[in-house]
PyMOL Python script that loads the backbone (N, CA, C, O; Angstrom):
from pymol import cmd

cmd.read_pdbstr("""\
ATOM      1  N   UNK A   1      14.969   9.124  13.974  1.00  0.00           N
ATOM      2  CA  UNK A   1      13.711   9.564  13.631  1.00  0.00           C
ATOM      3  C   UNK A   1      13.547   9.626  11.897  1.00  0.00           C
ATOM      4  O   UNK A   1      12.499   9.316  11.330  1.00  0.00           O
ATOM      5  N   UNK A   2      14.576  10.006  11.309  1.00  0.00           N
ATOM      6  CA  UNK A   2      14.888  10.114   9.839  1.00  0.00           C
ATOM      7  C   UNK A   2      14.733   8.616   9.171  1.00  0.00           C
ATOM      8  O   UNK A   2      14.148   8.383   8.113  1.00  0.00           O
ATOM      9  N   UNK A   3      15.308   7.762   9.923  1.00  0.00           N
ATOM     10  CA  UNK A   3      15.297   6.384   9.298  1.00  0.00           C
ATOM     11  C   UNK A   3      13.921   5.840   9.302  1.00  0.00           C
ATOM     12  O   UNK A   3      13.449   5.294   8.305  1.00  0.00           O
ATOM     13  N   UNK A   4      13.183   6.000  10.563  1.00  0.00           N
ATOM     14  CA  UNK A   4      11.647   5.537  10.621  1.00  0.00           C
ATOM     15  C   UNK A   4      11.059   6.179   9.357  1.00  0.00           C
ATOM     16  O   UNK A   4      10.663   5.409   8.481  1.00  0.00           O
ATOM     17  N   UNK A   5      10.952   7.554   9.155  1.00  0.00           N
ATOM     18  CA  UNK A   5      10.374   8.212   7.890  1.00  0.00           C
ATOM     19  C   UNK A   5      10.806   7.588   6.690  1.00  0.00           C
ATOM     20  O   UNK A   5       9.973   7.179   5.881  1.00  0.00           O
ATOM     21  N   UNK A   6      12.079   7.471   6.488  1.00  0.00           N
ATOM     22  CA  UNK A   6      12.496   6.959   5.434  1.00  0.00           C
ATOM     23  C   UNK A   6      12.042   5.386   5.116  1.00  0.00           C
ATOM     24  O   UNK A   6      11.816   4.973   3.979  1.00  0.00           O
ATOM     25  N   UNK A   7      11.956   4.649   6.236  1.00  0.00           N
ATOM     26  CA  UNK A   7      11.458   3.328   6.136  1.00  0.00           C
ATOM     27  C   UNK A   7       9.735   3.209   5.633  1.00  0.00           C
ATOM     28  O   UNK A   7       9.251   2.323   4.929  1.00  0.00           O
ATOM     29  N   UNK A   8       8.997   4.439   6.265  1.00  0.00           N
ATOM     30  CA  UNK A   8       7.714   4.383   5.886  1.00  0.00           C
ATOM     31  C   UNK A   8       7.409   4.723   4.642  1.00  0.00           C
ATOM     32  O   UNK A   8       6.456   4.233   4.036  1.00  0.00           O
ATOM     33  N   UNK A   9       8.342   5.751   4.074  1.00  0.00           N
ATOM     34  CA  UNK A   9       8.184   6.098   2.681  1.00  0.00           C
ATOM     35  C   UNK A   9       8.564   5.081   1.737  1.00  0.00           C
ATOM     36  O   UNK A   9       7.946   4.985   0.677  1.00  0.00           O
ATOM     37  N   UNK A  10       9.655   4.202   2.054  1.00  0.00           N
ATOM     38  CA  UNK A  10       9.895   3.184   1.151  1.00  0.00           C
ATOM     39  C   UNK A  10       8.645   2.042   1.061  1.00  0.00           C
ATOM     40  O   UNK A  10       8.236   1.544   0.012  1.00  0.00           O
ATOM     41  N   UNK A  11       8.221   1.799   2.203  1.00  0.00           N
ATOM     42  CA  UNK A  11       7.219   0.818   2.290  1.00  0.00           C
ATOM     43  C   UNK A  11       5.941   1.396   1.600  1.00  0.00           C
ATOM     44  O   UNK A  11       5.250   0.587   0.982  1.00  0.00           O
ATOM     45  N   UNK A  12       5.530   2.763   1.638  1.00  0.00           N
ATOM     46  CA  UNK A  12       4.445   3.220   0.825  1.00  0.00           C
ATOM     47  C   UNK A  12       4.592   3.020  -0.578  1.00  0.00           C
ATOM     48  O   UNK A  12       3.604   2.695  -1.237  1.00  0.00           O
ATOM     49  N   UNK A  13       5.862   3.196  -1.191  1.00  0.00           N
ATOM     50  CA  UNK A  13       6.316   3.035  -2.457  1.00  0.00           C
ATOM     51  C   UNK A  13       5.987   1.643  -2.970  1.00  0.00           C
ATOM     52  O   UNK A  13       5.377   1.372  -4.005  1.00  0.00           O
ATOM     53  N   UNK A  14       6.455   0.871  -2.140  1.00  0.00           N
ATOM     54  CA  UNK A  14       6.402  -0.775  -2.351  1.00  0.00           C
ATOM     55  C   UNK A  14       4.930  -1.226  -2.388  1.00  0.00           C
ATOM     56  O   UNK A  14       4.505  -1.932  -3.302  1.00  0.00           O
ATOM     57  N   UNK A  15       4.202  -0.818  -1.416  1.00  0.00           N
ATOM     58  CA  UNK A  15       2.615  -1.159  -1.474  1.00  0.00           C
ATOM     59  C   UNK A  15       2.097  -0.568  -2.650  1.00  0.00           C
ATOM     60  O   UNK A  15       1.357  -1.303  -3.303  1.00  0.00           O
ATOM     61  N   UNK A  16       2.320   0.714  -3.143  1.00  0.00           N
ATOM     62  CA  UNK A  16       1.839   1.141  -4.317  1.00  0.00           C
ATOM     63  C   UNK A  16       2.084   0.429  -5.449  1.00  0.00           C
ATOM     64  O   UNK A  16       1.167   0.276  -6.256  1.00  0.00           O
ATOM     65  N   UNK A  17       3.320  -0.103  -5.678  1.00  0.00           N
ATOM     66  CA  UNK A  17       3.747  -0.906  -6.667  1.00  0.00           C
ATOM     67  C   UNK A  17       2.933  -2.330  -6.634  1.00  0.00           C
ATOM     68  O   UNK A  17       2.521  -2.841  -7.675  1.00  0.00           O
ATOM     69  N   UNK A  18       2.749  -2.896  -5.410  1.00  0.00           N
ATOM     70  CA  UNK A  18       2.012  -4.015  -5.141  1.00  0.00           C
ATOM     71  C   UNK A  18       0.710  -3.759  -5.659  1.00  0.00           C
ATOM     72  O   UNK A  18       0.209  -4.643  -6.353  1.00  0.00           O
ATOM     73  N   UNK A  19       0.000  -2.599  -5.428  1.00  0.00           N
ATOM     74  CA  UNK A  19      -1.402  -2.532  -5.664  1.00  0.00           C
ATOM     75  C   UNK A  19      -1.402  -2.491  -7.081  1.00  0.00           C
ATOM     76  O   UNK A  19      -2.182  -3.247  -7.662  1.00  0.00           O
ATOM     77  N   UNK A  20      -0.657  -1.735  -7.749  1.00  0.00           N
ATOM     78  CA  UNK A  20      -0.652  -1.778  -9.284  1.00  0.00           C
ATOM     79  C   UNK A  20      -0.710  -2.974  -9.946  1.00  0.00           C
ATOM     80  O   UNK A  20      -1.489  -3.207 -10.871  1.00  0.00           O
ATOM     81  N   UNK A  21       0.303  -3.936  -9.379  1.00  0.00           N
ATOM     82  CA  UNK A  21       0.397  -5.141  -9.895  1.00  0.00           C
ATOM     83  C   UNK A  21      -0.864  -6.087  -9.635  1.00  0.00           C
ATOM     84  O   UNK A  21      -1.266  -6.911 -10.457  1.00  0.00           O
ATOM     85  N   UNK A  22      -1.385  -5.876  -8.489  1.00  0.00           N
ATOM     86  CA  UNK A  22      -2.610  -6.936  -8.137  1.00  0.00           C
ATOM     87  C   UNK A  22      -3.676  -6.368  -8.900  1.00  0.00           C
ATOM     88  O   UNK A  22      -4.454  -7.190  -9.384  1.00  0.00           O
ATOM     89  N   UNK A  23      -3.931  -4.992  -9.155  1.00  0.00           N
ATOM     90  CA  UNK A  23      -5.208  -4.597  -9.951  1.00  0.00           C
ATOM     91  C   UNK A  23      -5.132  -4.886 -11.526  1.00  0.00           C
ATOM     92  O   UNK A  23      -6.093  -4.929 -12.294  1.00  0.00           O
ATOM     93  N   UNK A  24      -3.710  -5.086 -11.857  1.00  0.00           N
ATOM     94  CA  UNK A  24      -3.570  -5.515 -13.375  1.00  0.00           C
ATOM     95  C   UNK A  24      -3.986  -6.812 -13.456  1.00  0.00           C
ATOM     96  O   UNK A  24      -4.739  -7.194 -14.352  1.00  0.00           O
ATOM     97  N   UNK A  25      -3.367  -7.844 -12.207  1.00  0.00           N
ATOM     98  CA  UNK A  25      -3.746  -9.171 -12.316  1.00  0.00           C
ATOM     99  C   UNK A  25      -5.226  -9.449 -12.260  1.00  0.00           C
ATOM    100  O   UNK A  25      -5.692 -10.453 -12.799  1.00  0.00           O
ATOM    101  N   UNK A  26      -6.020  -8.520 -11.574  1.00  0.00           N
ATOM    102  CA  UNK A  26      -7.416  -8.659 -11.512  1.00  0.00           C
ATOM    103  C   UNK A  26      -8.364  -8.343 -12.687  1.00  0.00           C
ATOM    104  O   UNK A  26      -9.473  -8.856 -12.837  1.00  0.00           O
ATOM    105  N   UNK A  27      -7.720  -7.321 -13.603  1.00  0.00           N
ATOM    106  CA  UNK A  27      -8.419  -6.894 -14.690  1.00  0.00           C
ATOM    107  C   UNK A  27      -7.956  -8.055 -15.745  1.00  0.00           C
ATOM    108  O   UNK A  27      -8.716  -8.241 -16.695  1.00  0.00           O
ATOM    109  N   UNK A  28      -6.859  -8.793 -15.663  1.00  0.00           N
ATOM    110  CA  UNK A  28      -6.468  -9.592 -16.966  1.00  0.00           C
ATOM    111  C   UNK A  28      -7.421 -10.840 -16.776  1.00  0.00           C
ATOM    112  O   UNK A  28      -7.972 -11.092 -15.704  1.00  0.00           O
ATOM    113  N   UNK A  29      -7.561 -11.605 -17.942  1.00  0.00           N
ATOM    114  CA  UNK A  29      -8.251 -12.697 -18.059  1.00  0.00           C
ATOM    115  C   UNK A  29      -7.493 -14.053 -17.536  1.00  0.00           C
ATOM    116  O   UNK A  29      -7.985 -15.153 -17.790  1.00  0.00           O
ATOM    117  N   UNK A  30      -6.494 -13.950 -16.929  1.00  0.00           N
ATOM    118  CA  UNK A  30      -5.652 -15.016 -16.411  1.00  0.00           C
ATOM    119  C   UNK A  30      -6.282 -15.567 -15.037  1.00  0.00           C
ATOM    120  O   UNK A  30      -6.100 -16.749 -14.746  1.00  0.00           O
ATOM    121  N   UNK A  31      -6.996 -14.751 -14.219  1.00  0.00           N
ATOM    122  CA  UNK A  31      -7.098 -15.100 -12.849  1.00  0.00           C
ATOM    123  C   UNK A  31      -8.565 -15.254 -12.807  1.00  0.00           C
ATOM    124  O   UNK A  31      -9.260 -14.441 -13.416  1.00  0.00           O
ATOM    125  N   UNK A  32      -9.056 -16.143 -12.198  1.00  0.00           N
ATOM    126  CA  UNK A  32     -10.329 -16.549 -12.077  1.00  0.00           C
ATOM    127  C   UNK A  32     -10.862 -17.196 -10.782  1.00  0.00           C
ATOM    128  O   UNK A  32     -10.034 -17.950 -10.270  1.00  0.00           O
ATOM    129  N   UNK A  33     -12.112 -17.089 -10.076  1.00  0.00           N
ATOM    130  CA  UNK A  33     -12.607 -17.885  -9.000  1.00  0.00           C
ATOM    131  C   UNK A  33     -11.812 -17.463  -7.787  1.00  0.00           C
ATOM    132  O   UNK A  33     -11.521 -16.296  -7.525  1.00  0.00           O
ATOM    133  N   UNK A  34     -11.505 -18.470  -7.110  1.00  0.00           N
ATOM    134  CA  UNK A  34     -10.878 -18.163  -5.688  1.00  0.00           C
ATOM    135  C   UNK A  34      -9.729 -17.144  -5.614  1.00  0.00           C
ATOM    136  O   UNK A  34      -9.535 -16.284  -4.755  1.00  0.00           O
ATOM    137  N   UNK A  35      -9.039 -17.427  -6.672  1.00  0.00           N
ATOM    138  CA  UNK A  35      -7.736 -16.567  -6.740  1.00  0.00           C
ATOM    139  C   UNK A  35      -7.995 -14.937  -6.872  1.00  0.00           C
ATOM    140  O   UNK A  35      -7.334 -14.120  -6.231  1.00  0.00           O
ATOM    141  N   UNK A  36      -9.013 -14.594  -7.761  1.00  0.00           N
ATOM    142  CA  UNK A  36      -9.479 -13.422  -7.740  1.00  0.00           C
ATOM    143  C   UNK A  36     -10.102 -12.690  -6.429  1.00  0.00           C
ATOM    144  O   UNK A  36      -9.987 -11.529  -6.038  1.00  0.00           O
ATOM    145  N   UNK A  37     -10.760 -13.733  -5.931  1.00  0.00           N
ATOM    146  CA  UNK A  37     -11.469 -13.182  -4.656  1.00  0.00           C
ATOM    147  C   UNK A  37     -10.387 -12.911  -3.621  1.00  0.00           C
ATOM    148  O   UNK A  37     -10.520 -11.957  -2.854  1.00  0.00           O
ATOM    149  N   UNK A  38      -9.414 -13.636  -3.567  1.00  0.00           N
ATOM    150  CA  UNK A  38      -7.966 -13.541  -2.737  1.00  0.00           C
ATOM    151  C   UNK A  38      -7.524 -12.208  -3.036  1.00  0.00           C
ATOM    152  O   UNK A  38      -7.289 -11.346  -2.189  1.00  0.00           O
ATOM    153  N   UNK A  39      -7.406 -12.060  -4.446  1.00  0.00           N
ATOM    154  CA  UNK A  39      -6.684 -10.798  -4.775  1.00  0.00           C
ATOM    155  C   UNK A  39      -7.517  -9.602  -4.582  1.00  0.00           C
ATOM    156  O   UNK A  39      -6.950  -8.514  -4.481  1.00  0.00           O
ATOM    157  N   UNK A  40      -8.779  -9.677  -4.522  1.00  0.00           N
ATOM    158  CA  UNK A  40      -9.712  -8.484  -4.216  1.00  0.00           C
ATOM    159  C   UNK A  40      -9.415  -8.065  -2.610  1.00  0.00           C
ATOM    160  O   UNK A  40      -9.254  -6.885  -2.297  1.00  0.00           O
ATOM    161  N   UNK A  41      -9.358  -9.181  -1.611  1.00  0.00           N
ATOM    162  CA  UNK A  41      -9.248  -8.924  -0.408  1.00  0.00           C
ATOM    163  C   UNK A  41      -7.883  -8.438  -0.208  1.00  0.00           C
ATOM    164  O   UNK A  41      -7.727  -7.493   0.566  1.00  0.00           O
ATOM    165  N   UNK A  42      -6.720  -9.032  -0.890  1.00  0.00           N
ATOM    166  CA  UNK A  42      -5.420  -8.558  -0.479  1.00  0.00           C
ATOM    167  C   UNK A  42      -5.195  -6.991  -1.026  1.00  0.00           C
ATOM    168  O   UNK A  42      -4.547  -6.096  -0.483  1.00  0.00           O
ATOM    169  N   UNK A  43      -5.824  -6.962  -2.078  1.00  0.00           N
ATOM    170  CA  UNK A  43      -5.901  -5.391  -2.548  1.00  0.00           C
ATOM    171  C   UNK A  43      -6.625  -4.183  -1.721  1.00  0.00           C
ATOM    172  O   UNK A  43      -6.355  -2.982  -1.731  1.00  0.00           O
ATOM    173  N   UNK A  44      -7.627  -4.889  -1.006  1.00  0.00           N
ATOM    174  CA  UNK A  44      -8.217  -4.041   0.051  1.00  0.00           C
ATOM    175  C   UNK A  44      -7.511  -3.849   1.235  1.00  0.00           C
ATOM    176  O   UNK A  44      -7.582  -2.738   1.762  1.00  0.00           O
ATOM    177  N   UNK A  45      -6.845  -4.723   1.748  1.00  0.00           N
ATOM    178  CA  UNK A  45      -6.094  -4.915   2.633  1.00  0.00           C
ATOM    179  C   UNK A  45      -4.804  -4.001   2.585  1.00  0.00           C
ATOM    180  O   UNK A  45      -4.486  -3.264   3.519  1.00  0.00           O
ATOM    181  N   UNK A  46      -4.179  -4.105   1.549  1.00  0.00           N
ATOM    182  CA  UNK A  46      -2.933  -3.305   1.164  1.00  0.00           C
ATOM    183  C   UNK A  46      -3.448  -1.693   1.032  1.00  0.00           C
ATOM    184  O   UNK A  46      -2.702  -0.780   1.389  1.00  0.00           O
ATOM    185  N   UNK A  47      -4.542  -1.488   0.586  1.00  0.00           N
ATOM    186  CA  UNK A  47      -4.972  -0.057   0.437  1.00  0.00           C
ATOM    187  C   UNK A  47      -5.093   0.533   1.949  1.00  0.00           C
ATOM    188  O   UNK A  47      -4.616   1.612   2.302  1.00  0.00           O
ATOM    189  N   UNK A  48      -5.829  -0.384   2.791  1.00  0.00           N
ATOM    190  CA  UNK A  48      -6.020   0.233   3.874  1.00  0.00           C
ATOM    191  C   UNK A  48      -4.538   0.493   4.562  1.00  0.00           C
ATOM    192  O   UNK A  48      -4.339   1.589   5.087  1.00  0.00           O
ATOM    193  N   UNK A  49      -3.598  -0.413   4.562  1.00  0.00           N
ATOM    194  CA  UNK A  49      -2.433  -0.320   5.058  1.00  0.00           C
ATOM    195  C   UNK A  49      -1.550   0.949   4.710  1.00  0.00           C
ATOM    196  O   UNK A  49      -0.785   1.565   5.452  1.00  0.00           O
ATOM    197  N   UNK A  50      -1.818   1.139   3.571  1.00  0.00           N
ATOM    198  CA  UNK A  50      -1.397   2.543   2.491  1.00  0.00           C
ATOM    199  C   UNK A  50      -1.768   3.849   3.276  1.00  0.00           C
ATOM    200  O   UNK A  50      -1.000   4.730   3.664  1.00  0.00           O
ATOM    201  N   UNK A  51      -3.288   3.756   3.435  1.00  0.00           N
ATOM    202  CA  UNK A  51      -3.678   4.766   3.986  1.00  0.00           C
ATOM    203  C   UNK A  51      -3.224   5.135   5.215  1.00  0.00           C
ATOM    204  O   UNK A  51      -3.054   6.308   5.547  1.00  0.00           O
ATOM    205  N   UNK A  52      -2.980   3.997   6.041  1.00  0.00           N
ATOM    206  CA  UNK A  52      -2.557   4.305   7.445  1.00  0.00           C
ATOM    207  C   UNK A  52      -1.062   4.681   7.460  1.00  0.00           C
ATOM    208  O   UNK A  52      -0.652   5.430   8.347  1.00  0.00           O
ATOM    209  N   UNK A  53      -0.325   4.251   6.628  1.00  0.00           N
ATOM    210  CA  UNK A  53       1.053   4.561   6.524  1.00  0.00           C
ATOM    211  C   UNK A  53       1.411   5.973   6.120  1.00  0.00           C
ATOM    212  O   UNK A  53       2.365   6.603   6.577  1.00  0.00           O
ATOM    213  N   UNK A  54       0.356   6.502   5.015  1.00  0.00           N
ATOM    214  CA  UNK A  54       0.531   7.973   4.761  1.00  0.00           C
ATOM    215  C   UNK A  54      -0.100   8.727   5.679  1.00  0.00           C
ATOM    216  O   UNK A  54       0.231   9.912   5.637  1.00  0.00           O
ATOM    217  N   UNK A  55      -1.044   8.387   6.647  1.00  0.00           N
ATOM    218  CA  UNK A  55      -1.355   9.184   7.905  1.00  0.00           C
ATOM    219  C   UNK A  55      -0.275   9.452   8.713  1.00  0.00           C
ATOM    220  O   UNK A  55      -0.058  10.569   9.182  1.00  0.00           O
ATOM    221  N   UNK A  56       0.560   8.278   8.941  1.00  0.00           N
ATOM    222  CA  UNK A  56       1.591   8.244   9.898  1.00  0.00           C
ATOM    223  C   UNK A  56       2.602   9.148   9.306  1.00  0.00           C
ATOM    224  O   UNK A  56       3.046   9.985  10.092  1.00  0.00           O
ATOM    225  N   UNK A  57       3.055   9.171   8.128  1.00  0.00           N
ATOM    226  CA  UNK A  57       4.035   9.812   7.396  1.00  0.00           C
ATOM    227  C   UNK A  57       3.794  11.327   7.636  1.00  0.00           C
ATOM    228  O   UNK A  57       4.706  12.023   8.081  1.00  0.00           O
ATOM    229  N   UNK A  58       2.568  11.846   7.342  1.00  0.00           N
ATOM    230  CA  UNK A  58       1.943  13.055   7.380  1.00  0.00           C
ATOM    231  C   UNK A  58       2.288  13.676   8.860  1.00  0.00           C
ATOM    232  O   UNK A  58       2.907  14.722   9.053  1.00  0.00           O
ATOM    233  N   UNK A  59       1.709  12.733   9.940  1.00  0.00           N
ATOM    234  CA  UNK A  59       1.905  13.161  11.289  1.00  0.00           C
ATOM    235  C   UNK A  59       3.405  13.490  11.590  1.00  0.00           C
ATOM    236  O   UNK A  59       3.689  14.519  12.203  1.00  0.00           O
ATOM    237  N   UNK A  60       4.360  12.622  11.161  1.00  0.00           N
ATOM    238  CA  UNK A  60       5.774  12.560  11.351  1.00  0.00           C
ATOM    239  C   UNK A  60       6.284  13.965  10.851  1.00  0.00           C
ATOM    240  O   UNK A  60       7.040  14.646  11.543  1.00  0.00           O
ATOM    241  N   UNK A  61       5.830  14.363   9.612  1.00  0.00           N
ATOM    242  CA  UNK A  61       6.187  15.662   8.880  1.00  0.00           C
ATOM    243  C   UNK A  61       5.731  16.809   9.827  1.00  0.00           C
ATOM    244  O   UNK A  61       6.572  17.673  10.079  1.00  0.00           O
ATOM    245  N   UNK A  62       4.484  16.915  10.383  1.00  0.00           N
ATOM    246  CA  UNK A  62       3.910  17.857  10.927  1.00  0.00           C
ATOM    247  C   UNK A  62       4.834  17.893  12.371  1.00  0.00           C
ATOM    248  O   UNK A  62       5.096  18.987  12.872  1.00  0.00           O
ATOM    249  N   UNK A  63       5.257  16.768  12.934  1.00  0.00           N
ATOM    250  CA  UNK A  63       5.843  17.016  14.211  1.00  0.00           C
ATOM    251  C   UNK A  63       7.183  17.461  13.814  1.00  0.00           C
ATOM    252  O   UNK A  63       7.663  18.156  14.710  1.00  0.00           O
ATOM    253  N   UNK A  64       7.892  17.336  12.907  1.00  0.00           N
ATOM    254  CA  UNK A  64       9.221  17.997  12.593  1.00  0.00           C
ATOM    255  C   UNK A  64       9.174  19.199  12.391  1.00  0.00           C
ATOM    256  O   UNK A  64      10.182  19.875  12.596  1.00  0.00           O
ATOM    257  N   UNK A  65       7.974  19.788  11.928  1.00  0.00           N
ATOM    258  CA  UNK A  65       7.758  21.447  11.557  1.00  0.00           C
ATOM    259  C   UNK A  65       7.680  21.928  12.666  1.00  0.00           C
ATOM    260  O   UNK A  65       7.998  23.114  12.568  1.00  0.00           O
ATOM    261  N   UNK A  66       7.394  21.636  13.837  1.00  0.00           N
ATOM    262  CA  UNK A  66       7.169  22.234  15.089  1.00  0.00           C
ATOM    263  C   UNK A  66       8.493  22.577  15.760  1.00  0.00           C
ATOM    264  O   UNK A  66       8.502  23.111  16.869  1.00  0.00           O
TER     265      UNK A  66
END
""", "prot")
cmd.dss("prot")
cmd.show_as("cartoon", "prot")
cmd.util.cbc("prot")
cmd.orient("prot")
């Protein structure tokens, strides 16, 4: 169970770093057109995954406290 929790926490960290990188790319002038649209969708999907992982990790913490 500890291994699952640490994998979830590590994936949360990686997704946060990816989101920061993709948001930086979106605000820069290097990306235009279809690539910017793809980055917007990718950022949205990663943020949804991040929310789900945070909810799962909080539930695991709550189960361990009982």
